[in-house]
C-alpha positions as CSV (number, residue, x, y, z in Angstrom):
1,M,0.0,0.0,0.0
2,T,1.3,3.4,-0.9
3,R,1.1,5.6,2.2
4,L,-0.3,9.0,1.3
5,R,-0.2,12.4,3.0
6,I,-3.7,13.8,2.7
7,L,-4.9,17.3,3.8
8,H,-8.7,17.9,3.9
9,V,-9.7,21.5,3.5
10,F,-13.2,22.8,4.3
11,R,-14.9,25.7,6.1
12,A,-17.5,25.0,8.8
13,P,-17.1,21.9,11.1
14,V,-20.8,21.3,11.2
15,G,-23.5,19.2,9.6
16,G,-23.2,16.4,7.0
17,L,-20.0,17.9,5.4
18,F,-18.2,17.7,8.7
19,R,-19.4,14.2,9.3
20,H,-18.2,13.1,5.9
21,V,-14.7,14.5,6.4
22,L,-14.4,12.9,9.8
23,D,-15.6,9.5,8.5
24,V,-13.3,9.6,5.5
25,A,-10.3,10.8,7.6
26,R,-10.8,8.1,10.2
27,G,-11.0,5.5,7.4
28,Q,-7.9,6.8,5.7
29,V,-6.0,6.8,9.0
30,A,-7.1,3.2,9.7
31,R,-5.7,2.2,6.3
32,G,-2.3,3.7,7.2
33,H,-2.4,7.1,5.6
34,E,-1.2,10.4,7.1
35,V,-4.0,12.8,7.4
36,G,-4.6,16.4,8.4
37,I,-7.5,18.9,8.6
38,F,-7.7,22.6,7.8
39,C,-11.0,24.4,8.6
40,D,-12.8,27.4,10.3
41,S,-12.3,28.2,14.0
42,S,-15.4,30.3,14.5
43,T,-18.1,27.6,13.9
44,G,-18.8,24.2,15.3
45,G,-18.8,25.0,19.0
46,S,-18.2,22.3,21.7
47,R,-19.3,19.5,19.5
48,A,-16.6,20.2,16.9
49,E,-14.0,20.6,19.6
50,E,-14.9,17.2,21.1
51,A,-14.7,15.6,17.7
52,F,-11.3,17.1,17.0
53,E,-10.0,16.2,20.4
54,E,-10.9,12.6,19.9
55,L,-9.2,12.5,16.5
56,R,-6.3,14.8,17.0
57,Q,-3.7,12.2,18.2
58,S,-4.3,10.1,15.1
59,L,-3.8,13.0,12.6
60,A,-0.2,13.1,11.5
61,L,-0.7,16.4,9.7
62,G,-2.7,17.8,12.6
63,V,-5.7,20.1,12.9
64,T,-5.3,23.7,11.7
65,R,-8.1,26.1,12.4
66,L,-8.5,29.8,11.7
67,P,-11.4,32.2,11.0
68,M,-13.1,31.7,7.7
69,R,-16.1,33.5,6.2
70,R,-18.9,31.7,4.4
71,L,-19.1,34.2,1.6
72,P,-16.1,35.7,-0.3
73,H,-14.2,38.1,1.9
74,P,-10.9,40.0,1.8
75,L,-9.7,37.9,4.8
76,D,-9.7,34.9,2.5
77,A,-6.3,36.0,1.4
78,L,-4.9,35.5,5.0
79,A,-6.4,32.0,5.1
80,L,-4.9,31.2,1.8
81,L,-1.5,32.4,2.9
82,R,-1.8,30.2,6.0
83,L,-2.9,27.2,4.0
84,T,0.0,27.7,1.6
85,A,2.4,27.8,4.5
86,L,0.9,24.5,5.8
87,Y,1.1,23.0,2.4
88,N,4.8,23.9,2.0
89,S,5.6,22.4,5.4
90,A,3.4,19.3,5.2
91,K,4.0,18.5,1.5
92,P,0.7,16.5,1.2
93,D,0.3,14.2,-1.8
94,V,-3.5,15.0,-1.9
95,L,-5.2,18.3,-1.2
96,H,-8.9,17.5,-0.9
97,G,-11.3,20.4,-0.8
98,H,-14.9,20.0,0.5
99,G,-17.7,22.4,-0.1
100,S,-17.5,25.7,-2.0
101,K,-15.0,27.5,0.2
102,G,-12.8,24.4,0.8
103,G,-12.8,23.8,-2.9
104,V,-11.6,27.3,-3.6
105,Y,-8.8,27.1,-1.0
106,A,-7.6,23.7,-1.9
107,R,-7.4,24.5,-5.6
108,A,-6.1,28.0,-5.3
109,V,-3.4,27.4,-2.7
110,G,0.2,27.8,-3.9
111,L,-0.7,29.7,-7.1
112,P,0.5,29.6,-9.8
113,A,1.3,25.9,-9.4
114,L,1.5,23.2,-6.7
115,D,4.3,20.7,-6.4
116,G,3.9,18.3,-9.3
117,R,3.5,15.5,-6.9
118,T,0.3,16.8,-5.4
119,V,-3.2,15.9,-6.7
120,R,-6.2,18.0,-6.0
121,A,-9.6,16.5,-5.2
122,Y,-12.9,18.3,-4.9
123,T,-16.2,17.2,-3.3
124,P,-18.8,20.0,-3.6
125,H,-21.4,18.7,-1.0
126,G,-24.0,20.8,-2.9
127,G,-22.3,24.1,-2.1
128,S,-22.4,26.6,-5.0
129,F,-24.4,24.1,-7.1
130,N,-27.4,24.8,-4.9
131,Y,-27.8,28.3,-6.3
132,N,-30.7,28.7,-8.7
133,P,-29.7,28.7,-12.4
134,G,-30.1,32.1,-14.0
135,T,-29.4,34.1,-10.9
136,L,-26.4,36.5,-10.6
137,S,-25.0,34.4,-7.7
138,H,-25.2,31.2,-9.8
139,R,-23.4,32.9,-12.8
140,I,-20.6,34.2,-10.5
141,Y,-20.1,30.9,-8.7
142,M,-20.3,28.8,-11.9
143,T,-17.7,31.0,-13.5
144,A,-15.4,30.4,-10.5
145,E,-16.1,26.7,-10.7
146,S,-15.2,26.6,-14.4
147,I,-11.9,28.3,-13.7
148,L,-11.0,26.1,-10.7
149,A,-12.0,23.0,-12.7
150,R,-8.7,23.4,-14.6
151,R,-6.8,23.0,-11.3
152,T,-8.8,19.9,-10.3
153,D,-7.4,16.4,-10.8
154,V,-10.5,14.4,-9.6
155,F,-14.1,15.4,-8.9
156,L,-15.6,13.2,-6.1
157,F,-19.3,14.0,-6.3
158,E,-21.3,12.7,-3.4
159,S,-24.4,12.3,-5.6
160,A,-25.3,11.8,-9.3
161,Y,-27.5,14.9,-8.8
162,V,-24.6,17.2,-8.1
163,K,-22.6,15.7,-11.0
164,R,-25.5,16.5,-13.3
165,R,-25.6,20.1,-12.0
166,F,-21.9,20.4,-12.6
167,E,-22.3,19.2,-16.2
168,S,-25.2,21.4,-17.0
169,S,-23.7,24.6,-15.3
170,V,-20.0,24.2,-16.0
171,G,-19.9,21.8,-18.9
172,A,-17.9,18.8,-19.8
173,T,-14.5,18.3,-18.3
174,D,-11.5,16.2,-19.2
175,K,-10.7,15.7,-15.5
176,L,-11.5,12.5,-13.7
177,V,-15.1,12.3,-12.4
178,R,-16.4,9.9,-9.8
179,V,-19.7,9.6,-7.8
180,V,-18.9,8.4,-4.3
181,Y,-22.0,8.1,-2.1
182,N,-21.9,9.1,1.5
183,G,-21.8,6.0,3.8
184,I,-22.9,5.1,7.2
185,A,-21.8,2.5,9.8
186,D,-23.3,-0.9,10.7
187,T,-24.2,0.4,14.2
188,E,-26.5,3.0,12.7
189,F,-28.8,0.2,11.5
190,E,-29.6,-0.9,15.0
191,P,-33.2,-0.5,16.1
192,I,-34.2,2.6,18.0
193,Q,-36.4,2.2,21.1
194,P,-39.4,4.7,20.7
195,A,-40.2,7.1,23.5
196,A,-43.3,6.5,25.6
197,D,-45.1,9.7,24.6
198,P,-43.6,10.7,21.2
199,F,-44.2,13.9,19.2
200,D,-46.1,13.4,15.9
201,L,-43.3,14.8,13.8
202,I,-39.7,15.7,14.0
203,Y,-37.4,17.9,12.0
204,I,-33.6,17.6,12.5
205,G,-31.1,20.0,10.9
206,E,-30.1,23.6,10.4
207,F,-32.6,26.4,10.8
208,R,-32.2,28.2,7.6
209,A,-34.3,29.0,4.5
210,A,-33.0,26.2,2.2
211,K,-34.2,23.6,4.7
212,G,-37.9,24.4,4.1
213,I,-39.0,24.5,7.7
214,D,-41.2,27.5,6.8
215,T,-43.2,25.1,4.5
216,L,-43.5,22.6,7.3
217,I,-44.9,25.3,9.6
218,D,-47.4,26.4,6.9
219,A,-48.5,22.7,6.5
220,L,-49.1,22.3,10.2
221,A,-51.2,25.5,10.2
222,M,-53.1,24.2,7.2
223,I,-53.8,20.9,8.9
224,R,-55.1,22.6,12.0
225,R,-57.3,25.1,10.1
226,D,-58.7,22.7,7.5
227,N,-58.9,19.5,9.4
228,G,-59.1,20.6,13.1
229,V,-56.1,18.4,13.9
230,R,-53.3,19.7,16.2
231,L,-50.1,17.9,15.4
232,T,-46.9,18.3,17.5
233,L,-43.5,18.9,16.1
234,L,-40.1,18.6,17.7
235,A,-37.7,20.9,15.8
236,V,-34.1,20.0,16.6
237,G,-31.2,22.2,15.5
238,S,-29.9,25.7,15.3
239,G,-29.1,28.3,12.6
240,P,-29.5,31.8,11.4
241,S,-33.3,31.6,10.7
242,E,-34.3,30.4,14.2
243,G,-35.8,33.7,15.2
244,E,-37.7,34.1,12.0
245,L,-39.1,30.6,12.2
246,K,-40.3,31.0,15.7
247,A,-42.0,34.2,14.7
248,R,-43.6,32.5,11.7
249,A,-44.9,29.7,14.0
250,Q,-46.5,32.3,16.2
251,E,-48.1,34.1,13.3
252,A,-49.4,30.9,11.9
253,G,-51.0,29.9,15.2
254,V,-49.0,26.7,15.7
255,W,-46.5,28.0,18.3
256,D,-48.1,26.0,21.0
257,S,-47.5,22.7,19.2
258,I,-43.8,23.1,18.2
259,A,-40.8,22.6,20.5
260,F,-37.6,24.1,19.3
261,V,-34.6,22.4,21.0
262,P,-30.8,22.6,20.4
263,P,-28.9,20.0,18.4
264,Q,-28.5,16.6,19.9
265,T,-27.6,13.0,18.7
266,I,-29.8,12.0,15.9
267,R,-30.7,8.6,17.2
268,G,-31.8,10.0,20.6
269,A,-33.9,12.6,18.8
270,L,-35.5,10.1,16.4
271,S,-36.8,8.0,19.3
272,R,-39.0,11.0,20.3
273,A,-41.3,11.1,17.3
274,R,-43.5,9.0,15.1
275,V,-42.5,10.4,11.7
276,M,-39.5,12.5,10.5
277,V,-40.0,15.3,8.0
278,V,-37.3,16.6,5.7
279,P,-39.0,19.5,3.8
280,S,-35.8,20.8,2.1
281,K,-35.8,23.1,-0.9
282,A,-32.2,22.1,-1.8
283,E,-29.9,19.2,-0.8
284,S,-27.0,17.1,-2.1
285,L,-27.0,13.7,-0.4
286,P,-28.1,14.5,3.2
287,Y,-26.7,12.4,6.0
288,V,-29.8,13.1,8.1
289,V,-31.9,11.2,5.6
290,L,-29.4,8.3,5.4
291,E,-29.2,8.1,9.2
292,A,-33.0,8.2,9.7
293,A,-33.5,5.6,6.9
294,A,-30.9,3.3,8.4
295,A,-32.7,3.5,11.8
296,A,-35.9,2.5,10.0
297,Q,-37.5,5.8,11.0
298,P,-40.7,6.6,8.9
299,L,-39.8,9.5,6.6
300,I,-41.5,12.2,4.7
301,C,-39.0,13.9,2.3
302,T,-39.1,16.3,-0.6
303,D,-37.8,15.3,-4.0
304,V,-34.7,17.5,-4.1
305,G,-31.0,16.9,-4.8
306,G,-29.8,13.3,-4.2
307,I,-32.7,12.3,-1.9
308,G,-34.2,10.3,-4.8
309,E,-30.9,8.3,-5.0
310,I,-31.3,7.4,-1.3
311,F,-34.9,6.3,-1.8
312,G,-34.1,4.4,-5.0
313,P,-37.1,2.1,-5.8
314,F,-39.2,4.0,-3.2
315,S,-38.7,7.4,-4.7
316,E,-42.4,7.7,-5.6
317,E,-43.0,8.4,-1.9
318,L,-41.2,11.8,-2.3
319,I,-43.2,15.0,-2.6
320,P,-42.4,18.4,-4.4
321,P,-40.6,21.1,-2.4
322,E,-42.1,24.4,-1.3
323,N,-45.7,22.9,-1.5
324,A,-47.4,23.2,1.8
325,T,-50.6,21.5,0.4
326,A,-48.7,18.4,-0.7
327,L,-46.8,18.3,2.5
328,A,-49.9,18.5,4.6
329,A,-51.6,15.7,2.6
330,K,-48.5,13.5,3.0
331,I,-48.3,14.1,6.7
332,L,-52.0,13.2,7.2
333,S,-51.7,10.2,5.0
334,S,-48.6,8.9,6.8
335,L,-50.0,9.4,10.3
336,S,-53.3,7.7,9.4
337,E,-51.5,4.5,8.3
338,P,-51.4,1.7,10.8
339,E,-48.1,1.6,12.7
340,E,-47.1,-1.7,11.3
341,V,-47.5,-0.4,7.7
342,R,-45.3,2.7,8.4
343,R,-42.7,0.5,10.0
344,A,-42.7,-2.0,7.2
345,K,-42.1,0.7,4.6
346,A,-39.3,2.1,6.8
347,A,-37.7,-1.3,7.2
348,A,-37.7,-1.8,3.4
349,L,-35.9,1.5,2.8
350,A,-33.4,0.6,5.5
351,D,-32.5,-2.6,3.7
352,Y,-32.0,-0.6,0.5
353,V,-29.7,1.9,2.2
354,R,-27.7,-0.9,3.9
355,A,-26.9,-2.3,0.5
356,G,-25.7,0.9,-1.2
357,F,-24.5,3.5,1.4
358,R,-21.7,2.1,3.6
359,I,-18.7,3.8,5.1
360,D,-16.2,1.3,3.9
361,R,-17.3,1.7,0.3
362,M,-17.2,5.5,0.6
363,V,-13.6,5.5,2.0
364,E,-12.4,3.1,-0.7
365,G,-14.1,5.1,-3.4
366,V,-12.4,8.3,-2.3
367,L,-9.0,6.5,-2.2
368,D,-9.6,5.0,-5.6
369,G,-10.2,8.5,-6.9
370,Y,-6.9,9.6,-5.5
371,R,-5.1,6.6,-7.0
372,D,-6.6,7.1,-10.5
373,A,-5.7,10.8,-10.4
374,R,-2.1,9.9,-9.5
375,I,-1.9,7.4,-12.2
376,R,-3.2,9.8,-14.8
377,R,-0.7,12.4,-13.6
378,G,2.1,9.8,-13.9
379,I,3.2,10.2,-10.3
380,A,2.2,6.8,-8.8
381,A,5.6,5.4,-9.4
382,E,7.3,8.4,-7.8
383,L,5.2,8.0,-4.7
384,A,6.1,4.3,-4.5
385,D,9.6,5.3,-3.5
386,R,8.2,6.3,-0.1
387,V,6.7,2.9,0.7
388,E,8.6,0.5,2.9
389,P,9.9,-2.5,0.9
390,S,7.8,-4.9,3.1
391,E,4.7,-3.0,2.2
392,R,5.1,-3.0,-1.6
393,L,2.7,-5.2,-3.5
394,V,4.3,-8.2,-5.2
395,P,3.1,-8.6,-8.8
């Protein structure tokens, strides 16, 4: 096995992107590679600190954190200088950028050129590809993506959906392209013990516009007004729109049936509700859907991003986004089904996810992408010089 030095670059240590990086990094370390992380220091809070503390001793290239802004900012130049210095000292074989900001940093570092031994990988995680086509923001970001594509050795898309968005917005590329699905662990398929007095519904995720919680609040109000049914919702998360969502719930007359609580472990939260709702307006391949599906939690999801790829043969169950009427109807339909019917559907989806979305396949898929990029660049043999003789493969 060729031992690689791999540096993962991203912005915020939160959400599914952070989980993806942690899982990939752990898998790479377990396979003998030297790994490091470069990310923002102003987000993530105590949960990120705990995760880094657990992993820090096993990361040969360390954890480097400094302030990063979500949107383009003059201070990006300072972060790039710091990343360039880290690159020059660590000499990684792979710079792997995650998300829009991480993708810019990893592919712009060391301009005008990196060491010829380094390959650059990019996993968008939705990112800039979630902007609506035709908007000014979309045109700006797609122009940047087109320029940076020239400095990318391998695209590791986490869903076929984002790959299609890339092809339609940026165009064809002569670089390597792979779809490597997010994966989850065997322990996440273990049954969850339901709470004694569950909420009717649960939402888990960030409180921001793209997640569609406003549509869910409108659907609850519609159900109460038109059907005389008061449904309870546990909203688990945090984010920039929390105040606006609470105000919307009050205006809609459903404040008394919604409990807003801080982020917590997903399996503990899932046990507290009968059905999980994912009303997103935009997604890539969300971990929260994978985790809930694996736990055989009954799900109501919108048909956005790569969610249809997770549902596979069950994708007819998905509903259109930003449609409170359709969401209200689906909620009433799901909750009116006998418990055993809901559970049987959830178990079937769990079996499908178990077959196609596993951590080991994700880690190997990422490493295969690195390997193929090195071979294409003609540097695999050069790297082999760093492998101990006893570790070299015998033809």
